[in-house]
C-alpha positions as CSV (number, residue, x, y, z in Angstrom):
1,X,-14.9,42.2,-183.0
2,X,-15.9,39.2,-185.1
3,X,-19.5,38.7,-186.1
4,X,-19.8,35.6,-183.9
5,X,-18.6,37.4,-180.8
6,X,-21.0,40.3,-181.5
7,X,-23.9,37.8,-181.9
8,X,-23.1,36.0,-178.6
9,X,-22.7,39.3,-176.8
10,X,-26.0,40.5,-178.0
11,X,-27.6,37.2,-177.1
12,X,-26.1,37.3,-173.6
13,X,-27.4,40.9,-173.1
14,X,-30.8,39.8,-174.3
15,X,-30.9,36.9,-171.8
16,X,-29.8,39.2,-169.0
17,X,-32.5,41.7,-169.8
18,X,-35.1,38.9,-170.1
19,X,-34.0,37.6,-166.6
20,X,-34.2,41.1,-165.1
21,X,-37.6,41.7,-166.6
22,X,-38.9,38.3,-165.5
23,X,-37.6,38.9,-161.9
24,X,-39.2,42.4,-161.9
25,X,-42.6,41.0,-163.1
26,X,-42.4,38.1,-160.6
27,X,-41.6,40.4,-157.7
28,X,-44.3,42.8,-158.7
29,X,-46.9,40.0,-159.0
30,X,-45.9,38.5,-155.7
31,X,-46.1,41.8,-154.0
32,X,-49.3,43.3,-155.5
33,X,-51.5,40.3,-156.5
34,X,-54.7,40.9,-154.6
35,X,-55.0,37.4,-153.1
36,X,-51.3,37.4,-152.1
37,X,-51.8,40.7,-150.3
38,X,-54.8,39.3,-148.4
39,X,-52.9,36.1,-147.5
40,X,-49.8,38.0,-146.3
41,X,-52.0,40.3,-144.2
42,X,-53.6,37.2,-142.7
43,X,-50.1,35.7,-141.9
44,X,-49.1,38.9,-140.2
45,X,-52.3,39.1,-138.1
46,X,-52.2,35.5,-137.2
47,X,-48.7,35.9,-135.6
48,X,-50.3,38.3,-133.1
49,X,-53.3,36.2,-132.0
50,X,-53.2,34.5,-128.5
51,X,-51.9,30.9,-128.3
52,X,-55.2,30.1,-126.6
53,X,-57.1,30.7,-129.9
54,X,-60.7,29.3,-129.6
55,X,-61.9,29.2,-133.2
56,X,-59.9,28.8,-136.3
57,X,-61.6,28.9,-139.7
58,X,-59.7,27.0,-142.5
59,X,-60.4,26.2,-146.1
60,X,-61.6,27.9,-149.2
61,X,-63.7,31.0,-149.7
62,X,-67.0,29.3,-149.0
63,X,-66.0,29.1,-145.3
64,X,-66.7,32.8,-144.6
65,X,-67.3,33.0,-140.9
66,X,-66.7,36.2,-139.0
67,X,-64.4,35.6,-136.0
68,X,-65.5,38.9,-134.4
69,X,-69.0,37.4,-134.1
70,X,-67.7,34.1,-132.6
71,X,-65.1,35.8,-130.3
72,X,-61.5,34.8,-129.9
73,X,-61.3,33.4,-133.5
74,X,-59.3,33.8,-136.6
75,X,-60.3,33.4,-140.2
76,X,-57.5,31.8,-142.2
77,X,-59.3,30.9,-145.4
78,X,-57.9,31.5,-148.9
79,X,-59.6,31.4,-152.4
80,X,-59.6,28.0,-154.1
81,X,-57.9,26.3,-151.1
82,X,-57.8,22.5,-151.3
83,X,-57.6,20.1,-148.4
84,X,-54.0,19.4,-149.4
85,X,-53.1,23.0,-148.8
86,X,-55.2,23.2,-145.6
87,X,-53.4,20.2,-144.2
88,X,-50.0,21.7,-144.8
89,X,-51.1,25.0,-143.2
90,X,-52.6,23.3,-140.2
91,X,-49.5,21.2,-139.7
92,X,-47.4,24.3,-139.9
93,X,-49.5,26.0,-137.3
94,X,-49.4,23.1,-134.9
95,X,-45.8,22.1,-135.3
96,X,-44.0,25.4,-136.1
97,X,-46.0,27.9,-133.9
98,X,-47.3,27.9,-130.4
99,X,-51.0,28.5,-131.5
100,X,-53.4,25.8,-130.3
101,X,-56.9,26.4,-131.5
102,X,-59.6,24.6,-129.5
103,X,-61.9,24.4,-132.5
104,X,-61.4,24.2,-136.3
105,X,-64.2,25.2,-138.6
106,X,-64.0,23.6,-142.0
107,X,-66.5,23.4,-144.9
108,X,-67.4,19.9,-146.2
109,X,-69.2,20.6,-149.4
110,X,-68.9,17.8,-152.0
111,X,-66.8,20.1,-154.2
112,X,-64.0,19.8,-151.6
113,X,-63.9,16.1,-152.3
114,X,-64.5,16.2,-156.1
115,X,-62.3,15.1,-158.9
116,X,-61.3,18.7,-159.6
117,X,-59.9,19.0,-156.1
118,X,-57.5,16.1,-156.8
119,X,-55.7,18.1,-159.5
120,X,-56.3,21.7,-158.6
121,X,-53.0,23.5,-157.8
122,X,-53.4,27.2,-157.4
123,X,-51.4,30.2,-156.2
124,X,-48.0,28.4,-155.7
125,X,-46.4,31.8,-155.3
126,X,-48.1,31.9,-151.9
127,X,-48.4,28.3,-151.0
128,X,-44.7,27.5,-151.4
129,X,-44.4,28.9,-147.9
130,X,-46.3,25.9,-146.6
131,X,-46.2,23.1,-149.1
132,X,-43.2,20.7,-149.4
133,X,-43.2,20.2,-153.2
134,X,-40.4,17.6,-153.1
135,X,-42.4,15.5,-150.6
136,X,-45.5,15.8,-152.8
137,X,-43.6,14.8,-155.9
138,X,-42.2,11.7,-154.3
139,X,-45.4,10.8,-152.5
140,X,-47.6,11.1,-155.6
141,X,-44.9,10.0,-158.1
142,X,-45.6,13.3,-159.9
143,X,-42.7,15.5,-160.9
144,X,-45.3,18.2,-161.9
145,X,-45.1,19.4,-158.2
146,X,-41.5,20.4,-158.8
147,X,-42.7,22.4,-161.8
148,X,-45.2,24.0,-159.5
149,X,-42.4,25.0,-157.1
150,X,-40.4,26.5,-160.0
151,X,-43.3,28.4,-161.5
152,X,-44.4,29.6,-158.0
153,X,-40.9,30.7,-157.2
154,X,-39.7,32.3,-160.4
155,X,-42.7,32.7,-162.7
156,X,-45.7,33.1,-160.5
157,X,-47.3,35.7,-162.8
158,X,-47.2,33.5,-165.9
159,X,-50.7,32.4,-167.0
160,X,-52.3,34.5,-164.2
161,X,-53.2,37.5,-166.2
162,X,-56.8,37.5,-165.0
163,X,-55.5,37.9,-161.4
164,X,-53.1,40.6,-162.6
165,X,-55.9,42.6,-164.1
166,X,-58.1,42.0,-161.0
167,X,-55.3,43.3,-158.8
168,X,-55.2,46.5,-160.8
169,X,-58.9,47.0,-160.1
170,X,-58.3,46.4,-156.4
171,X,-55.0,48.2,-156.2
172,X,-56.3,50.6,-153.6
173,X,-58.2,48.0,-151.6
174,X,-58.3,48.9,-147.9
175,X,-56.4,46.1,-146.1
176,X,-57.3,47.8,-142.8
177,X,-60.8,46.2,-143.2
178,X,-59.2,42.8,-142.5
179,X,-59.7,41.9,-138.9
180,X,-58.6,38.7,-137.3
181,X,-57.8,37.4,-140.8
182,X,-61.4,38.1,-142.0
183,X,-62.0,40.2,-145.0
184,X,-65.6,41.0,-145.8
185,X,-67.3,39.0,-148.6
186,X,-67.4,40.6,-152.0
187,X,-70.2,43.0,-152.4
188,X,-69.9,44.8,-155.7
189,X,-72.7,42.8,-157.2
190,X,-75.8,40.9,-156.0
191,X,-76.9,37.5,-157.3
192,X,-80.6,38.6,-157.0
193,X,-80.0,41.2,-159.7
194,X,-78.4,38.8,-162.1
195,X,-80.6,38.4,-165.3
196,X,-79.4,34.8,-166.0
197,X,-79.3,33.2,-162.5
198,X,-80.3,29.8,-163.8
199,X,-77.6,29.8,-166.4
200,X,-75.0,30.9,-163.9
201,X,-76.1,28.2,-161.5
202,X,-75.6,25.6,-164.2
203,X,-72.2,27.0,-165.2
204,X,-70.8,27.0,-161.7
205,X,-72.3,23.6,-160.7
206,X,-71.0,22.0,-163.9
207,X,-67.5,23.6,-163.5
208,X,-67.0,22.1,-160.0
209,X,-69.0,18.9,-160.0
210,X,-69.0,17.5,-163.6
211,X,-66.2,15.1,-162.8
212,X,-68.5,13.3,-160.4
213,X,-70.8,12.1,-163.2
214,X,-71.6,8.4,-163.0
215,X,-69.8,7.9,-159.7
216,X,-71.3,9.8,-156.8
217,X,-68.4,8.8,-154.5
218,X,-66.1,11.1,-152.6
219,X,-62.7,11.2,-154.3
220,X,-60.1,13.4,-152.7
221,X,-60.0,12.3,-149.1
222,X,-56.4,11.5,-148.2
223,X,-55.6,15.1,-147.0
224,X,-59.0,15.4,-145.3
225,X,-58.1,12.2,-143.4
226,X,-54.8,13.8,-142.4
227,X,-56.6,16.9,-141.2
228,X,-58.8,14.7,-139.0
229,X,-55.7,12.9,-137.7
230,X,-54.0,16.2,-136.8
231,X,-57.1,17.4,-135.0
232,X,-57.3,14.1,-133.1
233,X,-53.6,14.3,-132.2
234,X,-53.9,17.8,-130.8
235,X,-57.4,17.3,-129.3
236,X,-59.0,19.9,-131.5
237,X,-62.8,19.8,-131.9
238,X,-64.0,19.9,-135.5
239,X,-67.0,22.0,-136.5
240,X,-67.9,20.9,-140.1
241,X,-70.0,23.3,-142.1
242,X,-72.3,22.9,-145.1
243,X,-72.4,26.5,-146.2
244,X,-75.3,28.1,-148.1
245,X,-75.7,27.6,-151.9
246,X,-78.2,29.2,-154.2
247,X,-81.3,27.4,-155.4
248,X,-79.9,27.6,-159.0
249,X,-76.6,26.0,-158.0
250,X,-78.3,23.2,-156.1
251,X,-80.8,22.5,-158.9
252,X,-78.0,21.6,-161.3
253,X,-75.8,20.1,-158.7
254,X,-78.5,17.5,-157.9
255,X,-78.7,16.6,-161.6
256,X,-75.0,15.9,-161.7
257,X,-74.5,14.1,-158.4
258,X,-76.5,12.5,-155.5
259,X,-75.8,15.2,-152.9
260,X,-77.5,13.3,-150.1
261,X,-75.4,10.2,-150.8
262,X,-72.2,12.2,-150.9
263,X,-73.1,14.0,-147.6
264,X,-73.6,10.6,-145.9
265,X,-70.3,9.3,-147.3
266,X,-68.4,12.4,-146.0
267,X,-69.9,12.1,-142.5
268,X,-69.3,8.3,-142.4
269,X,-65.7,8.8,-143.5
270,X,-65.2,11.5,-140.9
271,X,-66.5,9.2,-138.2
272,X,-63.9,6.5,-139.1
273,X,-61.1,8.9,-138.2
274,X,-62.6,11.3,-135.7
275,X,-64.8,11.0,-132.6
276,X,-64.8,14.7,-131.8
277,X,-66.8,16.5,-134.5
278,X,-70.2,18.0,-135.3
279,X,-71.9,19.1,-138.5
280,X,-73.8,22.3,-139.0
281,X,-75.9,22.2,-142.1
282,X,-76.8,25.7,-143.6
283,X,-76.9,24.6,-147.3
284,X,-80.5,25.5,-147.8
285,X,-80.6,28.3,-145.3
286,X,-81.2,30.9,-147.9
287,X,-83.7,29.0,-150.1
288,X,-85.6,31.6,-152.1
289,X,-83.2,34.4,-151.0
290,X,-80.7,35.1,-153.8
291,X,-80.2,38.5,-152.3
292,X,-77.9,36.9,-149.7
293,X,-75.5,35.8,-152.4
294,X,-72.7,37.4,-154.3
295,X,-72.8,34.7,-157.0
296,X,-74.1,31.2,-157.4
297,X,-72.0,29.7,-154.6
298,X,-70.7,32.5,-152.4
299,X,-72.7,34.4,-149.8
300,X,-72.4,38.2,-149.6
301,X,-71.7,40.3,-146.4
302,X,-75.3,40.2,-145.3
303,X,-75.4,36.4,-145.8
304,X,-72.1,35.9,-144.0
305,X,-73.2,37.9,-141.0
306,X,-76.4,35.9,-140.7
307,X,-74.5,32.6,-140.9
308,X,-71.8,33.7,-138.5
309,X,-74.5,34.5,-135.9
310,X,-76.3,31.3,-136.5
311,X,-73.1,29.3,-135.9
312,X,-72.5,31.3,-132.7
313,X,-76.1,30.6,-131.6
314,X,-75.7,26.9,-132.5
315,X,-72.5,26.6,-130.5
316,X,-74.0,28.3,-127.5
317,X,-77.2,26.2,-127.7
318,X,-75.1,23.0,-127.6
319,X,-73.3,24.2,-124.5
320,X,-76.5,24.4,-122.5
């Protein structure tokens, strides 16, 4: 066999082995990545809930409301979820299933409308189930969405080593704890015991809100508008939530943006496209109580239970 043939044969074998290894890593990541496991479990449970679903929680990990407390509810939140992803999921539910929630609960913190939300694309390995990447690429004149589909389909593990490591730590996580889509808030640390709470508040507020500087105006609102339109079309009542945040987070958030102004803009924008909504404001509910938080911007199980009950009480009070 000539030297050239030997070289090309070895090269072909190497490429085949690389493809096999990549496929194995991709399948392993898709199957065992902690957030993907949670999301698949939610998908499976959602298929079993009644069509006459009363409360549907959508959005990111801030919107942690326990459906068992509300009754006849389902918690369909995922970490780092953007309104773009929420809209596609809600559209899928309303057009491809027979589920018809009477109420949708959605958080409306300014971070959901911030500059970061315009460009954040996370967990394509899961979201390719719902998102139409070709449609997004044409609509936004951005071929990067096609790359997201490719990476989510064939290379979902690449660059996500932090989540791979985290998945090893939670390899034996008990998925039976998930009920009606709700998985309890993280509880392996408590913000009250953090020695540098002020620094952590600054870090988180800066990471999510820094892009607002100099323009306290809501940015990402197109997909929020589409969520409002879907709810109007299907006669779904919107319960919009401002979830609790730590004093440390709010201290630095208010130095970066005018939160009151942004809150007004969000409500005014909502009112232009919806006539069937209400706002529950719990942002300062745990003022002076860092023990109800897991970190600077997420409540822990005790905090989640209190807020879930307060939402239930508020809903029942408004019915009287």
